C-alpha positions, 0 to 999 in steps of 0.5 A: 229468200237469199241468192243463191249464186251470191252465196257461192260467189261469196265463199269464193272470193273467201277462198280465192282472196279476189274478188268475184261475183257471178255475172253469168251461170248456166246449166251444163251437164253433170252426170245422173248424180250432181247437177252442174253449173258454170259461172262467170264473172270478173274474167273468170269462170268456175265449174260448179256441182249442187246437189241436196245439202244432207250430202255436202260431205260427199263434196268436203270428200270429193275436194279433199280426196283431188288434193290428194291426188293433185300433190302427188304431181301424176295426174292433172285433176280439177283444183277443189275451190271452196265449198259449202252450203247455200239454202237448200243445196251443197256446192262444191266449186272447182277449177274449170278447164276446157275438156274435150274426147281423150285421144290416143296420145293422152290416153297414153299420157294417163295409163303413165300418169296413173301408174306412177298415181298408183307407187304413191302407197300407204302404210295401210288399206283406207283413208282417213275419212269415209267418202261416197262412189256415187252416192253410195257410202264407203267405208274406209277404215284403216286396215292392214289386212287386204283380203279383209278390207275387200270383205268387210268393207266393200264386198260385203258392205254393198250386199249389206247395202243390197239387203237381197238376200238370195244374192247374200247367199249365193255371195258367202261361198265366194266370200270364203274363199276370198284367201285363196285369190291372195296366196301367191300375191300381196298387194301394196296400199297403192293411191287410187282414184277409186271410180275410173270409168270412162267417163270421169277422165278426158283431154284438156285443152293443154293435150293433159289427160284429166280425171275428176269425179274420185273417191279415192282410197288406199287399195290394191292398184287392180281395183282400179284397172279392173273398174276400167275395164268394165264399162269401156272408154280406155283405148289399148294405148292406155293399158298398154302404156300403164304396163309399161310403166308397172306391170300388173301381176299374172295373176290379175285375171283371176282376182278381176270379177273380184273387183268387177263385183264390188262395182257392178252391186254398187251400180246396183244399189244405185240404178238397180236394173240390169245390175242385179242380174250382172252381179249374179252373174260375177258370183256364179263365175267365180263359184265356177272358177 
């Protein structure tokens, strides 16, 4: 049987143009979606994400998303080294960064830097390829109409995957009234991380905040800010710094439940359980508003 670490080492060597052999490898935390390991050899260290070989496209899109964020020169992300398959596994090799819990100063910097990231805008909403939110497929067909994009490629998409007639019936009046939320607000297509919850940012040894595990697309920046509020993990200094750099529209609080709904529906698709009840509560709130 081929040695998977040897195949990954060969991929690293091809990508970097430097000889590399895996002398040590050890499993490490990789979240609830992927397995992960740290590999070392010849004075070099890399972080490796692993999943089923059938999910190679997920890693390809992640690699491209990291590169697109990095190209803006705004927020630090790990550099993607290479990706491919080895036996039954797909892999993504990333730059190894020494991370630690972010402090108030790093959260402040992240708020400032995220505002600058969002100021990188496109001509349309979407992205040049589909990607994943967790392991959920996320369609990104280019669209000039944000309301149509939000309805068709975000909310209705999650509802179709959920395949819950009761939830779809509850959602229909909300979807019909979507244009009312945007009568006096016309968002720009901002480059967003796309999955920025508290577990997808950290501090670094060098003092800079780092974001990772993106689901990149061009969208209303409010969708990103709503996600940062869903599970906590961002101190007040983050939001204050963001709004000092680029204040949010006064109608954000009214639209926030719509954007939370997308991510809660996604978690219902991924994990079920209490997220289904949370999605229903959000829909009932939106129907009353």
